[in-house]
One Martini backbone bead per residue (centre of mass of N, CA, C, O) as a GRO file, in nm:
protein
  135
    1UNK     BB    1  10.682   8.548  19.541
    2UNK     BB    2  11.009   8.535  19.482
    3UNK     BB    3  11.259   8.628  19.284
    4UNK     BB    4  11.516   8.522  19.113
    5UNK     BB    5  11.867   8.594  19.053
    6UNK     BB    6  11.860   8.355  18.866
    7UNK     BB    7  11.811   8.351  18.534
    8UNK     BB    8  11.722   8.059  18.493
    9UNK     BB    9  11.517   8.043  18.716
   10UNK     BB   10  11.354   8.287  18.619
   11UNK     BB   11  11.263   8.168  18.349
   12UNK     BB   12  11.094   7.940  18.488
   13UNK     BB   13  10.909   8.123  18.652
   14UNK     BB   14  10.781   8.272  18.406
   15UNK     BB   15  10.679   8.015  18.268
   16UNK     BB   16  10.492   7.917  18.498
   17UNK     BB   17  10.313   8.170  18.481
   18UNK     BB   18  10.235   8.112  18.154
   19UNK     BB   19  10.255   7.782  18.212
   20UNK     BB   20  10.163   7.465  18.312
   21UNK     BB   21  10.304   7.300  18.049
   22UNK     BB   22  10.594   7.241  17.864
   23UNK     BB   23  10.593   6.963  17.721
   24UNK     BB   24  10.443   7.016  17.450
   25UNK     BB   25  10.629   7.248  17.352
   26UNK     BB   26  10.902   7.100  17.355
   27UNK     BB   27  10.824   6.851  17.171
   28UNK     BB   28  10.724   6.998  16.935
   29UNK     BB   29  11.002   7.128  16.872
   30UNK     BB   30  11.176   6.878  16.865
   31UNK     BB   31  11.019   6.742  16.626
   32UNK     BB   32  11.050   6.969  16.425
   33UNK     BB   33  11.378   6.994  16.444
   34UNK     BB   34  11.389   6.660  16.526
   35UNK     BB   35  11.237   6.401  16.377
   36UNK     BB   36  11.419   6.165  16.485
   37UNK     BB   37  11.310   6.165  16.787
   38UNK     BB   38  11.021   6.048  16.760
   39UNK     BB   39  11.110   5.739  16.725
   40UNK     BB   40  11.206   5.719  17.040
   41UNK     BB   41  10.900   5.706  17.078
   42UNK     BB   42  10.621   5.602  17.165
   43UNK     BB   43  10.297   5.637  17.051
   44UNK     BB   44  10.215   5.505  17.330
   45UNK     BB   45  10.271   5.620  17.661
   46UNK     BB   46  10.486   5.880  17.648
   47UNK     BB   47  10.395   6.128  17.813
   48UNK     BB   48  10.512   6.061  18.097
   49UNK     BB   49  10.803   6.044  18.000
   50UNK     BB   50  10.831   6.326  17.903
   51UNK     BB   51  10.767   6.463  18.166
   52UNK     BB   52  10.986   6.338  18.332
   53UNK     BB   53  11.228   6.412  18.159
   54UNK     BB   54  11.189   6.722  18.182
   55UNK     BB   55  11.188   6.744  18.495
   56UNK     BB   56  11.474   6.629  18.534
   57UNK     BB   57  11.621   6.832  18.354
   58UNK     BB   58  11.542   7.087  18.506
   59UNK     BB   59  11.668   7.014  18.771
   60UNK     BB   60  11.961   6.986  18.650
   61UNK     BB   61  11.979   7.279  18.540
   62UNK     BB   62  11.932   7.431  18.807
   63UNK     BB   63  12.177   7.312  18.949
   64UNK     BB   64  12.399   7.382  18.746
   65UNK     BB   65  12.309   7.703  18.762
   66UNK     BB   66  12.365   7.683  19.077
   67UNK     BB   67  12.464   7.496  19.351
   68UNK     BB   68  12.551   7.200  19.302
   69UNK     BB   69  12.416   6.933  19.480
   70UNK     BB   70  12.391   6.683  19.226
   71UNK     BB   71  12.160   6.674  19.004
   72UNK     BB   72  12.349   6.735  18.760
   73UNK     BB   73  12.472   6.437  18.731
   74UNK     BB   74  12.247   6.328  18.547
   75UNK     BB   75  12.360   6.411  18.285
   76UNK     BB   76  12.603   6.210  18.277
   77UNK     BB   77  12.422   5.954  18.301
   78UNK     BB   78  12.242   6.014  18.046
   79UNK     BB   79  12.452   5.992  17.833
   80UNK     BB   80  12.493   5.689  17.866
   81UNK     BB   81  12.198   5.593  17.830
   82UNK     BB   82  12.162   5.724  17.548
   83UNK     BB   83  12.379   5.569  17.408
   84UNK     BB   84  12.234   5.294  17.447
   85UNK     BB   85  11.976   5.401  17.266
   86UNK     BB   86  12.116   5.582  17.024
   87UNK     BB   87  12.175   5.873  17.101
   88UNK     BB   88  12.285   6.138  16.984
   89UNK     BB   89  12.470   6.390  17.114
   90UNK     BB   90  12.350   6.618  16.947
   91UNK     BB   91  12.056   6.563  17.050
   92UNK     BB   92  12.106   6.589  17.346
   93UNK     BB   93  12.190   6.886  17.334
   94UNK     BB   94  11.949   7.006  17.176
   95UNK     BB   95  11.739   6.978  17.412
   96UNK     BB   96  11.839   7.225  17.559
   97UNK     BB   97  11.787   7.427  17.333
   98UNK     BB   98  11.479   7.378  17.314
   99UNK     BB   99  11.417   7.481  17.595
  100UNK     BB  100  11.521   7.771  17.552
  101UNK     BB  101  11.339   7.836  17.299
  102UNK     BB  102  11.073   7.795  17.438
  103UNK     BB  103  11.110   8.017  17.654
  104UNK     BB  104  11.165   8.252  17.463
  105UNK     BB  105  10.887   8.234  17.325
  106UNK     BB  106  10.703   8.249  17.577
  107UNK     BB  107  10.837   8.528  17.700
  108UNK     BB  108  10.949   8.714  17.508
  109UNK     BB  109  11.005   9.030  17.650
  110UNK     BB  110  11.114   8.874  17.921
  111UNK     BB  111  11.358   8.817  17.755
  112UNK     BB  112  11.655   8.887  17.851
  113UNK     BB  113  11.986   8.953  17.836
  114UNK     BB  114  12.052   8.798  18.095
  115UNK     BB  115  11.914   8.532  18.015
  116UNK     BB  116  12.059   8.487  17.746
  117UNK     BB  117  12.347   8.474  17.860
  118UNK     BB  118  12.296   8.234  18.055
  119UNK     BB  119  12.206   8.028  17.843
  120UNK     BB  120  12.454   8.031  17.671
  121UNK     BB  121  12.648   7.937  17.885
  122UNK     BB  122  12.501   7.683  17.963
  123UNK     BB  123  12.508   7.543  17.684
  124UNK     BB  124  12.817   7.531  17.667
  125UNK     BB  125  12.866   7.368  17.926
  126UNK     BB  126  12.691   7.123  17.855
  127UNK     BB  127  12.838   7.043  17.596
  128UNK     BB  128  13.111   6.988  17.736
  129UNK     BB  129  13.014   6.758  17.911
  130UNK     BB  130  12.909   6.569  17.695
  131UNK     BB  131  13.186   6.555  17.533
  132UNK     BB  132  13.366   6.436  17.785
  133UNK     BB  133  13.231   6.187  17.765
  134UNK     BB  134  13.250   5.872  17.731
  135UNK     BB  135  13.173   5.631  17.471
   0.00000   0.00000   0.00000
């Protein structure tokens, strides 16, 4: 398996080598940093939803940070659907940062300056997209 030259994709490749499933790590951090998010999920049966949501988010992030073939448009669509759920846009944006922080913690010293700079730019670009969507 060859390593990606895209730092965002590379960070996910490294994470995949270190961890079978990011879902519990990401949601543990999300609920710790944003306890208000936990009530947005059912207490039973939400694990598959969390996994699916994270998987779709990662696909959209990778597309947005890469070739932009269209999967990244899901982000714009999900802003609207999460507005309908009553999810504050700040929390929507925070989810991306939680993913990055989870990867940073998981990768430790493998989290390079290049990866950090790419994630910082990606998070700023994503926040701009979320903020420009009509309410």
